[in-house]
N, C-alpha and C positions, 0 to 999 in steps of 0.2 A: 302203686296201684297194680294189681295182678292182671294177667291176661284173661282170666276166666270171666271177669266182668264184661269183657267185650266179645266173648264167644270165640276167642282166638286160641290157636295152638302153637306152642313153641316147638319148631322142628329141630333147631340147634341153637347154641348160644356162642356169640363171638365176643372175645375179651381182648382188650388192649391194656396190659398191666405195666404201667410206667413206674419210674422212680418215685414220683410224687402222687400219682393218681391212679385209680382203677376205674375202667369204663367197660360196660357190658351192654350188648345188644341181644334181644330176643328175635330170632329170625324164623320166618315161616317157611314152608316148603317151596314157595315161589321165590325165595331169596329177599323178601321184603322185611325190613326192620319193623317189628310190631311194638317194641317197647325198648326204652333206654334207661339205664341207671348208672350212677357214678358216685364215687366217694374219694376221700383224700387218703385212703389206705393203700398207698403205693408201696413198692418193695422196700423203700428205705425205712418204713415205719413197722415192718413186720419181721418176726422170726419165722423160720420154715414151717413150724407147726401151726402158725396162725393163718396161713394162706387159705386153707379150706374154709374156715369160719368167716374170713373177710369176704370171700366170694359168696358164700351162702347168705350173708346179710343182704346182698343185693339181688340175688336171683332166686331165693327160696320160693317166692310166690309164682315163679314161672315154671317150676318143676312139677311133674306129675306125682300122684300119690304112690305110684309104683312104676318100675321100669327106669332105664337109664337114658339121660339126654347127653348128646355129644356136645362137648365144650372145647372150642379151639382157642388157644391163648397165644398171643405174641407179646414180646416185650420182656421186662425184667423179672417176670416169674421164672424164667429159664436161666437167669444169671446165677453165678456163684453167690451164695447167700440168699438166693430166692427160694421158690418152692422146691424145685429140683433142677439141677444144672443140665441144660441142653447144650450139646457141643456146638462149636462154631464150624461152619463150612468155610472153605478158603476161596477168596476172590483171586482171579476172575471166575465168576460163576453166574448161573441164573439166580434171580433173587430168592427163589424158594425151591425146596426139594422135600419130598416126603421122607427121605432118608434122614436118619439121626434125630428125628423127633422123639420126644420123651413123654411118658405118661406117669404121673405121680400116683401112688396108691392113696385112695380116698376112703375115709370112714363112711361117708354117705354113699350108699350104693346107687343113688340116682345120678351120680356124676361120672361121666366118662370123659376124662380130661386128656387132651393132647397139647403139648407145648412145642411151638415152632422153633427150630434151631436158629441161631444168629449167624453172622458172617464176620470173618476176620480177614485182615490183609497185613502184609509186611511192607508194602510200598504205597506211597512214598515214605510212610512211617508205619510202625505197628499201630493197628487201630481195630476197633470192634464196633459192631452195631447189633442191636436187638429191637425189633419192632419196626424199624425204618424199612427193613427189607420187605415187609408185608405191604407197607404203603407203596413202595416202589413197584412191587408186583401188581398191585391193584391198579396203579396208574398205567403201567405198560400193557395190562390186559385190554385197555380201551384205546391207548395211544402209543403204539409201538415206536421205539426210537432206534434209528440206525446209528446216530452219534449225537449225544446231548448231555446236558447237565441238569441234575435235580438238586434243589436246596430244601432240606427238611429242618426248619428252624424250631428251636425249643430250648429246653434246659441245656442240652448238648446238641448244638446244630451240626448237621451233616451236609457236606458238599460231596456229590456223588457223580462220577463219570460213568455213563452208560453207553455201551456200543453193542449193536446188534442184539438189543434187549438183555444184555448181560451187564452185571456190575463189574466194572474194570478196576476202579480204585475209588477211595473215598478218604476224607479227612474230617475229624470231629473237632469242634471248637466249643469251649466252655463259656461262651459269652453270656448265655442266660444264667447259668449258675453264678458266674462272677458278678453279674448285676445284683443278684439276690444277696450274695455274701457281702459285697461292698456297701450296698444300701442299708443292710440290716446289722452288720457286725463290725464294720471298719470305722476308722475315724470320721468318715463321711456320713455316718448314720444319722447324725443330728442335723444335717443340712440337706439331705435328699428328701424331697417331698414327692412321694410316689402317687399322691392323689391328684396331681396336676400334670399337664402334658403340653408341650409346645413343639409342633412338628417342624417349624422353621429352625428352631435351635437344634433339634435332632439332626436335620439334614446338614446344617452348617458344621456341626461337630463331626459328622461322618466325613464330609469333604476335607475338613482341616486335618484330621488324624490320618486319613487315607494317604495323603501326600507325605506325611512325616510320622509313620507309626512308631518310630523310635522315641517319640515324645510322649507316649501313652502314660507311663508312670508319673511323669511330671504334670501332664495336663489333668490327670485324675486329682492330684493334690490341689491344683489350682481351683477346683470346685470348692474346696473347703476355704482356701484363702480368700477367694472373691466373695464367698458367702459371708465370712466373718467381717469383711471390710465393706459390705453393703453394695458390692459391684455386681452381684449375681442374684436376681430376684428368685424367690423359692420356686415359682412356677416353671423355671427353666432348668432346675437342677437334675430332675430325673431324665429329661430329654437329652441333656448334655452327657450324663453318664452313659446312657444307652447308646447315643451316637458315637461316643469315643470307643466303646467296646465293639460295636458293630462295624465301625469304620476300620478299626485295626484288624478285625476278622476278614473283612473284604480285601484289605491289602495282602493278607497272608494267603487268601484263597483265590487270588486273581488268576492263577494259571488254570483254575477250573472254569470260571465263568466268562473270562474275557474272550470275545469272539463268538459267544453263544447267546441264545435267548433262554436264560435259566427258567426251569419250571419249579415254582415254589409250592411245596406241599406242607401246609401247616394250619394251625388255628388262625382264624380270620385276622385278628388284631396283629399278631406277631408276623404273619405272612405279609400283611400290608406294610408294616415297618420295613421289612427287608426289600419289598418292591420299591418303596419310597427311597431307601438308601441307594439302591442300584440305579434308580432313575436319576438321582443327583449326580451319579457318575457317568451318566449317558447310556446306561444299559436298560433295555426293556426286558421285563420279566413277566411271566404269566402265572396266575394264581389258580390252584386247585384245592378242593376241600380235603383235608387230611383224613377226616372221619370217614368220608365216603370211600377214599382210597384204601383205608384200613379194612373196612367191611368187605370191599370188593376183593382185597388180597386174601383175607381169611377164607372167603368163599372159594377162591381159586385153589388154596391149599387143600380144602376138602376134596376138590376135584382130583388133585394130585394123589391124594390118598385112595381114590376110587370110591368115595362115599356118595358121589353124585354123578349123574350121567355127563 
């Protein structure tokens, strides 16, 4: 549905372009989201020449007949192999800066696109982020942090140490992608029932592997063995797999969250799972909406560019 039907005007467009999904918001001059659209045309599905058409499929009805609309994009559109590569800024640093942003050349003259640069670090390991820096900036705009930890769960979960509102260090864990790969393409694919869930099994698996993360590879195969022998009901399989992967992640990221009250920025379901897992380990975590933080962060980026007062 276009904005014209409601008498609304799109002042600018916010875009979060992930590996798997594309999400767009039409934003009015007061900063309110007037429309939302999404598709599964994430970076992994596109060649560089396809990004403009994938974007237009979602936002064409929001665009005027003439004149350009500002479009601010975060995430994997700026990755190598994306629309145009935007450089990485080096942590420690503020979550966002107008420097090093990139603007791809577009065929449609109604599009004025800016892509937010990512962040890299060499400590404790070489690591990179794209998109999460915008969510962090959006959160910090309303809730400044002198010293704290944020968790951004997803396909590639980030644990981030923030001090004096700067990103000091972070680590990425492929737990979400591993769940997808194992449940769909490994020897476990025939016994993992992702249509069912048991939170008790999830929490027990988190607790068990957290204490002995070196058992992860063996415990993963036990899902197949117990399923074959009738010892593991199908409704417990997905929860056990997820619990093992998240529990191992929490063991590896303990130096980030231990002694803190982590802030979890993520999609509701995934964020709640991480909150549940941490609670099982005796850690209280607070949840905040990732979409709201993304939109707030992209608006802050426009301010850094001098496009708003």
